[in-house]
N, C-alpha and C positions, 0 to 999 in steps of 0.2 A: 450550545457545542464546544466539545473540548476536541482540543489539538493533540494526536496520537503519530510518535515517530517509528521510524522504521527502519534498521538498514536489508537490504536486499541484495538478491542476486539479479534484477532486474538491471540490465546493464546497456541498452539498445533502443532505439524506436521500433522497432520490431518486437521486443520482449512489450515496450507500452501500448502498443497496438494488440498486443495477445489479452494483455489483464484488463484496458479499456471496458469491453461492453460489462466483464463482471464487475467489476468497478462501480461504473456509472450504474449499471443497475441493481445493486442493492439497495436494500432501504434501511436507512439510517447514514447514508454514508451521505455527505453536505458537499464537498468538494474534496479530490486529492490531486498529491501530482508527487511525480519521481524525479528526483537531479541525478540524473546521469551523470553527469562532470563527474560529482563527489565521489571520491574512489569510494567510499560506504555507500553508494545508492540510496539516500536518503528517501524511503518514501514517509509522505508529507498525506494526515486522514483527519481530517476534521468532520466529525460523528457526532451525531447528537443519544445515540444507546448503545452502541457496539462497545466492548473492551477491543481490550488488543491481543486477545486468545482467538475472536470472530476473525480479526481482521487477520494473524497469521494463518487460520485454517481456510479462511478465503482464495488467496494468496496460493497454499500447497492445493486447495485442490484445483489451480490449472496452472500447476509443476510450479512451483517459484515458494521462497527460501524469504523467512520475516521473520527479523528479532528486535524484539522492543528495543527502542534505546532511549535515555532521557534527552528533554529539546535542549 
């Protein structure tokens, strides 16, 4: 598994609830979390086979923006 981190606009529990079904049901995502207390709203994703662009596209499809950052 590799860990990818993103700056996002997922900024509240309602936003997390909106992305949860999609992220939980995406093949290749083992575990994920969003730190909404961080000003950058950091999304951390553990994945076995997805790359940064795939995660960015998944979030875009449910109405959110993600930008890859280094851990």
